[in-house]
N, C-alpha and C positions, 0 to 999 in steps of 0.2 A: 683648463686652469693654468693660473701663473705658475710657472717653474718652482719659483723661489719659495710658494706656499708649501709644495711637495718636499724640497730639500728642508724646509723649516720642520716639516711633520716627520720627515726620517730621523733628523737630527732627536725630536722628542721622543721616538720611539725607541732609539738607541739608547737614549738617557734613562728612560723608563725601565727598560731591561736592567741596565746597570743598578737603579734605583731598588728594584725588586730582589736582585740577587744580593746586593749588599743588606737589604734587610733581613734575608736569611741568613747570612753569615754573621750580621751584627746579634740576631736573636741567638745563635749559638753562644756566644760570649755572655749575653745576658743570663742565660740559662745555666752554664756551668761555671761561670767566671771566666775572667780574661787569662785563661790559660788553655793549653791543648790538652784536654781530659783522656786519659789511658782509656776509659770506660767507654768513651764515644768518640771514635775517629773524626777527627775535624775534617781529614781530606775526603774522606766518603761522604760525610754529609755535604761537603762542598761541591761534588760530583752529582750528588743527587738534586741539590739544590739550583745548580746550574741548568739542569733538564728542566725542574719544576718553574722556575722564572722563565724560561723559554715558553712553556705551555701557557703560562699566565700571560704573557705579552702576545703570543700567537693568538690566545682568546680574544683579546681587546682588538688586535688587528683584524681579524675575523669577523667581528660585529660591529664594525665602524666605529669603535669607539676614537678613532683619530680622524672621523669625518672632517672633510674642508669644505667649507668653513666650519667651525665648532657649532654645536648645537646650541640654539638659543632659548630664552624664555625658560619655562619649566622642565623642558626636554633634558636639561642637565641633570636631571634627578636620576633618569634613565642611565646615564652615565655612571653615577653611584653605584646603581644596580649591578651594572656591567663589571665594574671592578670587584663587586662582592663575588659574583659568579666565578670569575676568572681567579680569584682568589680560592675559592671553593675547590675547582677543579685541580688547582695546584696542589694544596693541602692533601686533597684526596690522593693524588699520586703520590706524595711522599708517605703517607699513611701505608699505601698497598706495597711501596718499596720495603719499608721498615718491617713490614709482616714478613715477607717472603726473605729479606736478607738477614732477620732476627738479630739486627741490631738494637742499640739502645734506643728507647722510644720515650718522647716526653710530651704529653698533651700542651704543656706550659711553653713548651718551644714552639709549636705549631702556633700557639696562640701569639706569642711574641713576633713571629715572622710575619704572620697575616695583617696584625694591627699595625707593624711598622711599614709594610710595604703599602697598606692602603693610605696610612698618612703621607707617605712618599709620593703616593701617586695623584693624591689630591693637591698635594702642593705643587707638584710639577704642573698639574693642569691649570692650577690658579696663575703660576707664573707664566707661563706660556699663553695663557689668555690675555693676561695683562700687557705682554709684549705685542702681541696682535693689535691690542686696542691701541697702544701706544702709536705703531706704526700706520696704522690706519688714521689717527689722526693728524700724522705728519704727512700722510699723502702717499705713504710707501707701499708698494704691491698690492694696489686696488685696481679696480676696473673704472675707468670715466665713464659713467653710464649717461646715455640720452633714452628719455622716456617719450614712446609715442602715445599720444591722447592725453587729454587734460580732463579727466572725470574723477568720480569718486574711488574709484578703484586704483588709479594711479595716485590719487591724493593719500589714499591709506597707505599704499606701498612705498611711497618715499618718506612718509612719516616714520614707518618702521625701521627703513634702512638707517634714516639719519639718527635715531634713538638706540639701533643696535650697535654697540662698540666692536663687534666682531665681523659684521658683515662687510666683505672686502669690495664694497661699491660707493663711490661717490657721485651722488646725482649733480651732472652739470648743467641740466636744463630740459626742457620739454620741448616737443615738436607736436603741435594740436592741428590736425587736418580739418576741422570743422569751426575753429573759433572758440575761445575760452568762455564756458558758461558763467553767468552771474553768480551762481551759488557755490562756486568751487573756489577755496582760497589757495590758489597756486600763483607764484609771482617767479617761476623762472621759465615762462614759456619763451621761446627763442624765435618762433617764426611757424611756417605750415611745411608740409612734406616737400615744396620744391626748393626749399633750403637744406635739405637733408645731407647732401653731400658736402655742400659749403660748410655748414656747422660741424661736421665730423671732422674735415680736414682742419678747421682752425681750431677746434677744441680738442683734437687727438682723441676722440672718441674710442674706447676699445669694448664697449659694451652697449647693446640696444635691448630694452624691455619694452615690449609691445603691450599696450593697455587698451587699444582702441585701434581704428581703422582695419577691420577684419580684412575688408576688399583687397587691401593694399600688403596681405602677409607673403604672398609669394614672391612679389617685388622687393620687400625688405630682405628677405631670406637671399634671395640672390645678390642684394647690394651687400650684405653681411658678408657672404662667402667671398665676394670679389675682393672686398678691402680686409677681410681677415678681422672681422668684428665679431664678438660673441653675440649670438641672438638668443634673447628669451622671450616668453609671452605668458600672460596670466591665463589660467585655465578660464577663468570667467569671460573670457575674450570669445569663447566657443559657446557660451550659453551653459557653462557647467559650474556649479557652486564649487569652487575650489577645495574647501575642506574635505569635501567628500569623494574627490577623485583619486583614483588608485592607478598604477601601472600595473598589468596584468601580463602573463605570458600564456598563449594559446599555442601548443604544437611549435613552441620555438619561437613564435612571432609575438613583439610587445605588442598591446593594445591598451588604449585608455577603457577605463572602467568607472561607471558611477556607482558608488555604494551608498544604500539608503542607511541613515542614522538618524532616527527620529526617537529620541528616547523621551519617555513621559512617564508620569506617576512617580510616587515616593521612591522607587528603587532608579531614579533616574542618575544620580550622583554615583550609584555602585556600579551601574552598567556602563558610565562613561569612563571609570578607573579600570574596569576589566577590559572594555574596548580598547584604552589606551596602551596597556600592556600585551594585549593580543597583537594589536596592529604594529608594535614595535618588533615583537619576535616572530610572528607568523604572518603578520600583514593580512588577515585573514577578512572575507566578505562578512 
């Protein structure tokens, strides 16, 4: 992963923590007025809110809310759900503290804090995604990518990458080992595998995605390791339908697993919705 992306996300995490903490403090003044109330110690609330903000931020970090690159498509809806859950944990912590400390308690204050923090987090996510989109458009912090194989799988992949404003990849060209099929609308073919090293040097390639030429996989991996190039491949290259491919752990060892998902009948939509959330939370079979 590009180091600048990691630094970028660290800044995002710190900013979100400050926004959450600021939302809690702002909620105090919205509730009691812009004064330091003698009935509700501001400094005690600030201390509790700091811990609550840390819990909220920690929850988002552990649930991969700050995934690099950010989630695309409808998957961003799950991020909204993560913000809600993180806020629920944070507010629940405050409720328990207020109960044991026997200090002033206000449901309205908690509502203000939750609402403000939620809006702040959504705003920061929107702003950071815009920054990512702008930097990708300018060619900053992206992988200069070479695709191996001119087929329908690579055609679809290229289309998705070019349409996605956040994916940190720029398709430089394609190398096809067998010749371009007539039914594929790809115009970036740069040559065959015998030109791989030359093209990577001339175009300064930093990423290779294999979509074909299965028999050349070992050689491609060795080449990428030698040239310090990021290597990736489509699961369909192995004859597996990629939407149903999962990574599982067996006795501490990672393995690929094919999960059957044939939803039919009138309950199909409901099953798909349930499966989506189960996959995000538990990644069940």
